N, C-alpha and C positions, 0 to 999 in steps of 0.2 A: 642512152646509147650504149650498146654492148657489142663488142667485136671479138670474134673467136671465142665465144663463151661455152661452146658445146663440143665435148669430145669424149663423154662417157655416158652410159645408158641413163643415169639418173638426172643428168643436166637439163634435158628439155623441160621436164616438169618443174624442177627447182627454179629455173630461170623464168618460166611462165608464171609461177606462183609469186616470185619476187617482184616481177613487173606488175602483176595484178595488185599486189599489196601496197606498192609504193607509188604507182602512177596516179597522178591527179585525176579526180572525177570530172574535171572541166572538160567540156566537149572538144576543146582545141588541143588537148594534151596528146602527144604522140610518143611512141617508143620506136627507136631505130635499132635493128639488130642485123649484124652481118656474120655469116658463117662460111668459112672456107670449105669448099667441096673437095676435100682431099682424096676421098675414096668412097666406096659404097656405104660404109658405116656413117660417115659424116653427112652424106646425102640423106640417108634414112633418118638420122637424128634430126635433121632440119625439118623433115615432114612431121616427125613426132612432136617437135616444138610447135609448129604451126597448129597442129590439132590441139595440143595442150592449151595454147592461147585461146582457142575458140571454146574450150571446155571450162573456162573460168566462170565464177559466179556472175560476173558481168563480162560477157565475152569480149575478147580483144580480136578485132578483125584486121587482116592484112589489107590495107587500102592501096598500097603501092609496093612494087618490088621488082627485082630483076637479078641479072647475073652480070658481074663486072670482073675484069681480070685483076689479079693482085699478085704481089710478091710474097712467097711463103718462106718464113724463117724457121719452119718446123723441120727438125732433123739435126744431124750431127756434123755435116760438112759445111764448107763456106759458101756453097752455092745457094742461091735464093731463086728456086724455080718459080715459074708462074703457076698460079692456081686460080680456078674459077671461084668466085665468091658470091654466094647468094645473099641478097639484102632484102629486108622488108621493113615497111613503116606500118605500125599498128596503132589503132585507136579503139576506144571503147565503143561497143555496139549496144545500143539501147534495145532491151528486150521487153 
């Protein structure tokens, strides 16, 4: 499970590679990832991540996902505004 792991251009490929390297080859194995959709950049990075997951040697397919509301603690003030969070459940796809 990874939450809020993507906030820089290199992170989508790094995270996808780490999941691919360490996720069990068992057909029941799953990886759960959640990314706050703070702005256009994090939304775009979420899509880059999904594509990177599909481009692994053994592709990792998003089999379930959605958007849920969350509280964001990113920032310098004491407010915790709501932010939409994309989540996805991935499993290895046999090729």
